[in-house]
Steps between C-alpha positions, in 0.01 A plus 500: 500500500157343475400173345153401393409133501178372357387166640245267346356195681314271261303753290504781755741793454669606821714820515794533735813720533845353555863613469739279304843428641715672242791257519274198483309606187631276218537647155359203307212428267246544780604861567381770261687832530388822333671836531361837393629856532291814528652847468391826657543858382867584436662817630774682305761726657780691324814644655782698337860520626754746359873528549837584348789263430794597721715186466514209259775240471445161347162382629514723808267802488434777754212741443424819692125525544299822489469499880880501534541137604741264324378169356766233457450232232809276538412241235286631216415213260622513143141467379391826666414769246424873518329690219694816406402703193337195344801274561525207741816541710661250735690549824829555314346789300407708805706808582520723810260790469232302317145546630304180569127455555336175609123457471354208696144387430363248752177310435358319804214255444332318792419137419335205673612146418227246577589131520220242522584135580224238499514135612228237526490184713316280746555524875697194597586607852433793732725592790301777666573776548834509319488314168302314239621232258351480150507222245572662163388389154821300449423302823781665692440652843602855594475668841406869540517714814186661642541854643433546871138572596384442140121466470313308229152530357362150462149482357406826665664413830818678621744237620871478569750243377322241715205521259698360207442129432677234299356443152398861435608623152647847509639753257746736663607832352782721624499864387806716554500870411842661494518879453806623316625810325647521152753785467646602165765771464601675180818708510591753229841665520581809295777757507666798334857586417681766711470849357824654374572842653561749216580872532248713319434871466166591650250618245344839583127485551286618209343846520145531628235482227396826327813672627750671266849360492762771571812486288813667633682703227857606573578847356871585486600828673604791260871545467636844603697698238863547591721781352714391218858473600755705309723312267841425630653742234319815630693769704475874604769623258260576208291706739804707602588556135147618427511750788835630377361546151204698635726720711727570199204592281367733767839674529524559125150638491577740785812637323308556180233687695762731653648589156164592370436728792829693445409606148 
């Protein structure tokens, strides 16, 4: 920390540097404090984590991550929400098999907080090289520590604490610059319901373009003709009778032929 002190003796302005004792700096009407903050260029990083719900009971949730590890969330708050198909679901709506995805966006902004404290007074007493006592505007005295080996510029001359004299009017300013980092995280949690396994017949692939589609036509085989079966009333007796009739007719014709020959 550095402290700049401007000294004036009569009408001459004398510049010096001094460090205030932090604990001894009173916060009264004689002390003017100003604080300002300057921000640098922010950096934004995004990470995505994916997993599957393997266990949920009450507010206890276990998720299996894509890398195979298990993440245990023993006490999920009631206010936690996950967006599934446009609906906001709570911890009690989660089911094993659901897919979860968490997107984390982190914005990191470097900042510098500058605090300037100014006090004015007249040197009432100097205890070189350790301290100086000032009389403030309200006629109260306040003692400030002087850093070791501190040098002062008095009217162009570089002096130490021994060069400070009673009656000099000084204005002391302490400037403190504190670097800090502002980190903001936005978490978006989404998910999807587990897919139901359904049996389905695979659809054959379509034929290549500009290729005829072959249609299989089943032609029934011709039936072979089978001989008609005789009726159950048929027998060989009519055939025997017919042969007997032919034999009788032949015998009669033979006798008639013999008679004709004897004449």
